Legacy VTK file of the C-alpha trace (Angstrom):
# vtk DataFile Version 3.0
C-alpha trace
ASCII
DATASET POLYDATA
POINTS 97 float
98.716 122.909 130.103
98.764 121.342 133.546
100.595 118.142 134.386
98.428 117.532 137.458
96.593 114.225 137.543
93.381 113.432 139.351
93.966 112.187 142.852
92.336 109.219 144.548
90.694 110.188 147.817
91.784 107.905 150.674
88.120 107.315 151.592
86.946 106.759 148.025
86.053 103.073 148.532
83.754 103.630 151.518
82.394 106.846 149.981
81.650 104.994 146.746
79.576 102.466 148.717
77.708 105.293 150.460
77.166 107.026 147.135
75.779 103.830 145.577
73.321 103.594 148.461
72.281 107.222 148.032
71.734 106.715 144.300
69.013 104.161 145.006
67.766 105.588 148.301
65.216 108.122 149.390
65.905 111.536 150.935
65.715 110.432 154.583
67.360 112.564 157.264
70.374 110.244 157.338
70.687 110.173 153.542
70.422 113.965 153.323
73.147 114.296 155.944
75.344 111.794 154.089
74.821 113.642 150.808
75.771 116.953 152.426
78.816 115.393 154.101
80.077 113.952 150.819
79.315 117.182 148.960
81.509 119.078 151.411
84.253 116.441 151.289
84.500 116.437 147.483
84.053 120.180 146.817
87.145 121.220 144.928
88.780 117.808 145.286
90.959 117.097 142.239
89.638 113.627 141.495
86.803 111.223 142.317
84.926 112.549 139.298
82.508 109.618 139.491
81.426 110.563 143.004
81.253 114.257 142.135
78.990 113.531 139.157
76.777 111.230 141.225
76.385 113.887 143.923
74.854 116.170 141.298
72.626 113.333 140.023
71.247 112.624 143.497
70.544 116.304 144.140
68.588 116.442 140.873
66.801 113.160 141.612
65.693 114.475 144.993
64.737 117.883 143.533
67.184 119.879 145.637
69.768 122.552 145.070
72.981 122.436 147.072
71.748 125.418 149.099
68.458 123.634 149.910
70.373 120.493 150.901
72.571 122.428 153.305
69.588 124.313 154.773
67.734 121.045 155.411
70.747 119.332 156.935
71.471 122.316 159.212
67.906 121.949 160.495
68.309 118.182 160.910
71.599 118.551 162.794
70.197 121.288 165.054
67.424 118.976 166.253
69.340 115.760 166.966
72.454 113.758 166.158
72.191 112.022 162.815
75.370 109.983 162.585
74.798 107.317 165.214
75.633 103.683 164.940
77.245 100.630 166.419
80.717 101.605 165.229
80.515 105.185 166.461
80.375 106.221 170.107
79.233 109.626 171.339
82.837 110.623 171.974
84.005 109.875 168.428
84.372 112.682 165.923
82.346 112.679 162.731
84.530 112.270 159.648
84.034 115.291 157.402
87.519 115.381 155.921
LINES 1 98
97 0 1 2 3 4 5 6 7 8 9 10 11 12 13 14 15 16 17 18 19 20 21 22 23 24 25 26 27 28 29 30 31 32 33 34 35 36 37 38 39 40 41 42 43 44 45 46 47 48 49 50 51 52 53 54 55 56 57 58 59 60 61 62 63 64 65 66 67 68 69 70 71 72 73 74 75 76 77 78 79 80 81 82 83 84 85 86 87 88 89 90 91 92 93 94 95 96
């Protein structure tokens, strides 16, 4: 038996807000990229079970497998930057951790 407890991800609060938006949103290029980003972030993470479960729900809702999601987002990212906004300049790194 393991004594390890689930961890809280340091970005859980902002990721939870993004996840809530994805749950009610449509599969736009930005939303697909956000879903892929969060899927990568939480793969194998020992905690945030609510977000992990909701990632699966959104994939099902949008009729995608994880492989299809990643293929679509690779295509999106190859054509243009997706993560643009007022708070992010071109020199800032995207947060995939």
